[in-house]
C-alpha positions as CSV (number, residue, x, y, z in Angstrom):
1,X,34.8,133.8,101.8
2,X,35.0,130.0,101.7
3,X,37.8,128.3,103.6
4,X,40.2,126.1,101.6
5,X,40.0,122.5,102.8
6,X,42.9,120.0,102.4
7,X,42.4,116.3,102.3
8,X,44.3,113.4,103.8
9,X,46.7,113.4,100.9
10,X,47.6,117.0,101.4
11,X,48.2,116.4,105.1
12,X,50.4,113.4,104.4
13,X,52.4,115.5,101.9
14,X,52.8,118.3,104.4
15,X,54.0,116.0,107.2
16,X,56.4,114.3,104.7
17,X,57.7,117.7,103.6
18,X,58.3,118.9,107.2
19,X,60.0,115.7,108.3
20,X,62.2,115.7,105.2
21,X,63.1,119.3,106.0
22,X,64.1,118.4,109.6
23,X,66.2,115.4,108.4
24,X,67.8,117.6,105.8
25,X,68.6,120.3,108.4
26,X,70.2,117.9,110.8
27,X,72.1,116.1,108.1
28,X,73.4,119.5,107.0
29,X,74.5,120.1,110.6
30,X,76.4,116.8,110.7
31,X,78.1,117.6,107.4
32,X,78.9,121.1,108.7
33,X,80.5,119.6,111.8
34,X,82.8,117.5,109.6
35,X,84.2,120.7,108.1
36,X,85.2,122.1,111.5
37,X,88.8,120.6,111.3
38,X,89.4,122.3,108.0
39,X,87.9,125.8,108.5
40,X,86.7,125.8,112.1
41,X,83.2,126.5,113.4
42,X,83.2,130.2,112.5
43,X,84.5,129.5,109.0
44,X,81.8,126.8,108.4
45,X,79.2,129.2,109.7
46,X,80.4,131.9,107.3
47,X,80.2,129.5,104.4
48,X,76.7,128.3,105.3
49,X,75.2,131.7,105.9
50,X,77.0,133.3,102.9
51,X,75.8,130.8,100.4
52,X,72.3,130.8,102.0
53,X,72.2,134.6,101.4
54,X,73.2,134.2,97.8
55,X,70.5,131.5,97.2
56,X,67.8,133.5,98.9
57,X,68.7,136.7,97.1
58,X,68.6,134.9,93.7
59,X,65.2,133.5,94.6
60,X,63.5,136.6,96.0
61,X,65.4,139.4,94.2
62,X,64.8,142.0,97.0
63,X,66.1,144.9,94.9
64,X,62.7,144.9,93.0
65,X,61.1,146.7,95.9
66,X,62.2,149.9,97.7
67,X,63.0,149.7,101.4
68,X,62.4,152.6,103.7
69,X,65.1,153.4,106.2
70,X,62.8,152.5,109.2
71,X,62.1,149.1,107.8
72,X,65.7,148.5,107.0
73,X,66.5,149.0,110.7
74,X,64.2,146.1,111.6
75,X,65.7,143.9,109.0
76,X,69.2,144.8,110.3
77,X,68.2,143.7,113.8
78,X,66.6,140.5,112.4
79,X,69.6,139.6,110.3
80,X,72.1,140.4,113.1
81,X,70.2,138.0,115.5
82,X,70.1,135.4,112.7
83,X,73.8,135.7,112.1
84,X,74.8,135.5,115.7
85,X,72.4,132.6,116.3
86,X,74.2,130.6,113.5
87,X,77.7,131.5,114.7
88,X,77.1,130.7,118.3
89,X,75.3,127.5,117.5
90,X,78.2,126.3,115.4
91,X,80.7,127.3,118.0
92,X,78.7,125.3,120.6
93,X,78.4,122.4,118.2
94,X,82.2,122.1,118.1
95,X,82.0,121.3,121.8
96,X,78.6,119.5,122.2
97,X,76.9,116.5,120.6
98,X,74.2,117.5,118.1
99,X,71.1,116.2,119.9
100,X,71.7,118.0,123.3
101,X,72.9,121.1,121.4
102,X,69.6,121.4,119.5
103,X,67.7,120.7,122.7
104,X,69.4,123.5,124.5
105,X,68.9,125.9,121.6
106,X,65.2,125.1,121.6
107,X,65.0,127.0,124.9
108,X,64.9,130.2,122.9
109,X,61.7,129.8,120.9
110,X,60.2,127.9,123.8
111,X,60.8,130.9,126.1
112,X,59.1,133.2,123.5
113,X,56.1,131.0,123.4
114,X,55.8,130.8,127.2
115,X,56.2,134.6,127.6
116,X,53.5,135.2,125.1
117,X,51.1,132.8,126.9
118,X,48.7,133.7,129.6
119,X,47.6,130.2,130.7
120,X,48.3,129.0,134.2
121,X,48.8,125.5,132.9
122,X,51.9,126.7,131.0
123,X,53.8,127.0,134.2
124,X,53.8,123.2,134.2
125,X,55.6,123.3,130.8
126,X,58.1,125.8,132.2
127,X,58.9,123.3,134.9
128,X,59.3,120.5,132.4
129,X,61.6,122.6,130.2
130,X,63.7,123.7,133.2
131,X,64.0,120.1,134.4
132,X,65.2,119.0,130.9
133,X,67.7,121.8,130.7
134,X,69.0,121.1,134.3
135,X,69.7,117.5,133.2
136,X,72.0,118.8,130.5
137,X,74.0,121.1,132.7
138,X,77.2,120.1,134.4
139,X,75.6,120.6,137.8
140,X,73.5,117.4,137.2
141,X,76.4,115.6,135.7
142,X,79.9,117.0,136.3
143,X,81.4,114.7,133.7
144,X,78.8,115.5,131.1
145,X,78.5,118.4,128.6
146,X,81.2,121.0,128.1
147,X,80.2,124.2,130.1
148,X,81.6,126.6,127.5
149,X,79.6,124.8,124.9
150,X,76.5,125.1,127.0
151,X,77.1,128.8,127.5
152,X,77.6,129.3,123.7
153,X,74.4,127.3,123.0
154,X,72.4,129.4,125.5
155,X,73.6,132.5,123.7
156,X,72.4,130.9,120.4
157,X,69.0,130.3,122.2
158,X,68.8,133.9,123.2
159,X,69.6,135.0,119.6
160,X,66.9,132.6,118.3
161,X,64.4,134.3,120.6
162,X,65.4,137.7,119.4
163,X,65.3,136.5,115.8
164,X,61.7,135.4,116.3
165,X,60.7,138.8,117.8
166,X,62.6,140.9,115.2
167,X,61.4,138.5,112.5
168,X,57.8,139.0,113.3
169,X,58.2,142.8,112.8
170,X,60.5,142.5,109.8
171,X,58.2,139.9,108.1
172,X,55.4,142.5,107.9
173,X,57.3,144.3,105.3
174,X,57.6,141.6,102.6
175,X,58.4,138.0,103.5
176,X,60.8,137.3,100.7
177,X,62.6,140.7,100.9
178,X,62.9,140.4,104.7
179,X,64.4,136.9,104.7
180,X,66.8,137.5,101.9
181,X,68.1,140.8,103.1
182,X,68.1,139.5,106.7
183,X,70.3,136.5,105.6
184,X,72.6,139.0,103.7
185,X,72.9,140.9,106.9
186,X,73.6,137.7,108.8
187,X,76.4,136.9,106.3
188,X,78.0,140.3,106.8
189,X,77.9,139.7,110.6
190,X,79.5,136.3,110.5
191,X,82.0,136.8,107.7
192,X,84.6,138.6,109.8
193,X,84.7,135.8,112.3
194,X,85.0,133.2,109.6
195,X,87.8,135.0,107.8
196,X,89.6,135.5,111.1
197,X,89.5,131.8,111.9
198,X,89.9,130.2,108.5
199,X,91.6,132.9,106.3
200,X,92.3,131.9,102.7
201,X,91.2,128.3,103.3
202,X,87.6,129.6,102.9
203,X,88.3,130.1,99.2
204,X,89.5,126.5,98.5
205,X,87.2,125.1,95.7
206,X,86.4,121.9,97.6
207,X,85.5,123.8,100.8
208,X,83.4,126.2,98.8
209,X,81.5,123.3,97.2
210,X,81.0,121.8,100.7
211,X,79.8,125.1,102.1
212,X,77.3,125.4,99.3
213,X,76.0,121.9,100.1
214,X,75.6,122.8,103.8
215,X,73.7,125.9,102.8
216,X,71.3,123.8,100.6
217,X,70.8,121.1,103.2
218,X,70.6,123.4,106.2
219,X,68.8,126.5,104.9
220,X,67.4,126.5,101.3
221,X,65.8,123.0,101.3
222,X,64.3,123.0,104.9
223,X,63.0,126.6,104.5
224,X,61.3,125.7,101.2
225,X,59.8,122.5,102.6
226,X,58.5,124.4,105.7
227,X,56.7,126.8,103.3
228,X,55.0,123.8,101.7
229,X,53.9,122.4,105.1
230,X,52.7,125.7,106.4
231,X,50.2,126.1,103.5
232,X,48.4,122.9,104.6
233,X,49.0,122.4,108.3
234,X,47.5,124.4,111.2
235,X,49.7,126.1,113.7
236,X,49.4,123.4,116.3
237,X,50.2,120.5,114.0
238,X,53.2,122.4,112.6
239,X,54.5,123.3,116.1
240,X,54.1,119.8,117.4
241,X,56.0,118.3,114.5
242,X,58.7,120.9,114.8
243,X,59.1,120.0,118.4
244,X,60.6,116.7,117.4
245,X,63.7,118.5,116.0
246,X,66.0,117.6,119.0
247,X,65.2,113.9,118.6
248,X,65.9,114.0,114.9
249,X,69.2,115.8,115.7
250,X,70.2,113.2,118.3
251,X,69.5,110.4,115.8
252,X,71.4,112.2,113.0
253,X,74.4,112.7,115.4
254,X,74.3,109.0,116.4
255,X,74.0,107.6,112.9
256,X,76.2,110.0,110.9
257,X,78.7,111.1,113.6
258,X,78.7,108.2,116.0
259,X,77.8,110.6,118.9
260,X,76.4,108.5,121.7
261,X,74.6,110.3,124.4
262,X,73.7,109.1,127.9
263,X,70.3,107.9,129.0
264,X,70.1,111.1,131.2
265,X,70.7,113.2,128.1
266,X,68.0,111.3,126.2
267,X,65.6,112.0,129.1
268,X,66.5,115.7,129.0
269,X,65.8,115.8,125.2
270,X,62.4,114.1,125.8
271,X,61.5,116.7,128.5
272,X,62.4,119.6,126.2
273,X,60.2,118.0,123.4
274,X,57.4,117.4,125.9
275,X,57.5,121.1,127.0
276,X,57.5,122.3,123.4
277,X,54.6,120.1,122.4
278,X,52.7,121.1,125.6
279,X,53.1,124.8,125.0
280,X,52.2,124.4,121.3
281,X,49.0,122.5,122.0
282,X,47.9,124.9,124.7
283,X,48.7,128.0,122.6
284,X,45.9,130.3,121.5
285,X,44.4,129.4,118.1
286,X,44.4,133.0,117.0
287,X,48.2,133.1,116.6
288,X,49.2,132.7,113.0
289,X,51.7,130.1,111.9
290,X,55.2,131.3,110.9
291,X,58.2,129.6,109.4
292,X,61.3,129.2,111.4
293,X,64.8,129.4,109.9
294,X,66.8,127.3,112.4
295,X,70.4,127.4,113.2
């Protein structure tokens, strides 16, 4: 079987798609944060995940294929992890600037990659990641980030790691069916928290429209663009580019929300990015690329 080769134009298109997806995701996060005063972090999360589920179900139409009970269990775990990841991240985002929040959450997928690795050199990247995380903790700077926000964000990182592990198993069923039903499960998990915090305000037409926009910017568009990129980029290139997410988030927070972070926090973000790039470059070539639905 001949291998499909992509030219320079395809590579440029893929990189442009991935960068556009990252920008869309973080702009969606900044827009979501502006909704917190109206419906709270949990209410905003419920709107985002709920509309994302509706969009994905409309696209993939998961009812067309039967789902055995055993496979439904994996999707339920996958969707629960996805829902809690989104909820905890938004709760953390209410207390933390966007850039550091994304950097802390990146500990989740980074830990999965490190655990799966068997290279001695990866212990270096463990040290780099720990150093970056330490600079974001109140221990390093008592007047810095909110400790409750950090704890919530670490919870989101744990859920992201579980989401990856459960998603790898659920994705073997049928990619479209797994992600659409997983997002529906996530919506059911988050909805009670959103209703408890926001109540009838969630049904206000203006907020529904805003929630739909957040879903498009933070889920539907980035996920679709990642699919475009994955068809043309190898795993390492994809992973290295995705590692830039915390920097994109910090810039989005600065430009759109006026969130200024300290030089120490910028250094911490740079260390997390370096660790992510390092573990991606040193990863085994045999590992297949997978799309990541981020918080």
